[in-house]
C-alpha positions as CSV (number, residue, x, y, z in Angstrom):
1,X,113.2,75.7,149.4
2,X,113.8,76.7,145.8
3,X,110.9,74.9,144.3
4,X,107.2,74.6,145.3
5,X,105.2,71.4,145.4
6,X,101.9,70.9,143.6
7,X,100.0,71.6,146.7
8,X,101.6,75.1,147.0
9,X,100.6,75.9,143.4
10,X,97.0,74.8,144.1
11,X,96.8,77.0,147.1
12,X,98.1,80.0,145.1
13,X,95.6,79.3,142.3
14,X,92.7,79.1,144.8
15,X,93.8,82.4,146.4
16,X,94.1,84.1,143.0
17,X,90.6,82.9,142.1
18,X,89.2,84.2,145.3
19,X,90.8,87.6,144.9
20,X,90.0,88.1,141.3
21,X,86.9,86.0,140.9
22,X,86.3,83.4,138.2
23,X,84.7,86.0,135.8
24,X,87.3,88.7,136.2
25,X,90.4,86.5,135.6
26,X,89.8,85.8,131.9
27,X,89.1,89.5,131.3
28,X,92.4,90.4,133.0
29,X,94.3,87.8,130.9
30,X,92.6,89.1,127.7
31,X,93.8,92.6,128.5
32,X,97.3,91.3,129.1
33,X,97.3,89.6,125.8
34,X,96.1,92.7,124.0
35,X,98.9,94.6,125.6
36,X,101.5,92.1,124.5
37,X,100.1,92.2,120.9
38,X,100.3,96.0,120.9
39,X,103.9,95.9,122.2
40,X,104.9,93.4,119.4
41,X,103.1,95.6,116.8
42,X,105.0,98.6,118.0
43,X,108.3,96.8,117.9
44,X,107.6,95.7,114.3
45,X,106.8,99.3,113.3
46,X,109.9,100.6,115.0
47,X,112.0,98.0,113.1
48,X,110.3,99.0,109.8
49,X,111.0,102.7,110.5
50,X,114.6,101.9,111.3
51,X,115.0,100.0,108.1
52,X,113.5,102.9,106.1
53,X,115.8,105.4,107.8
54,X,118.8,103.2,107.0
55,X,117.8,103.0,103.3
56,X,117.4,106.8,103.3
57,X,120.9,107.3,104.8
58,X,122.4,104.8,102.3
59,X,120.9,106.6,99.3
60,X,121.7,110.2,100.6
61,X,124.9,110.0,102.6
62,X,125.8,113.6,102.0
63,X,122.7,114.8,104.0
64,X,124.4,113.6,107.2
65,X,127.7,115.4,106.8
66,X,128.3,118.3,109.2
67,X,127.9,121.7,107.5
């Protein structure tokens, strides 16, 4: 019950092709890929910002002391 046979996957693929159509499926997958790329780019930018903040704190530790 835990795994599907090849015939199950073929039926699922045919249903997906019927619902989305052959022309719409590549466009949908392209949009998904663009979203993943944008997410990765955002994560890299956040990591770079965090690194810049860490360097700033290390060079000016007195700026964070409570007044």
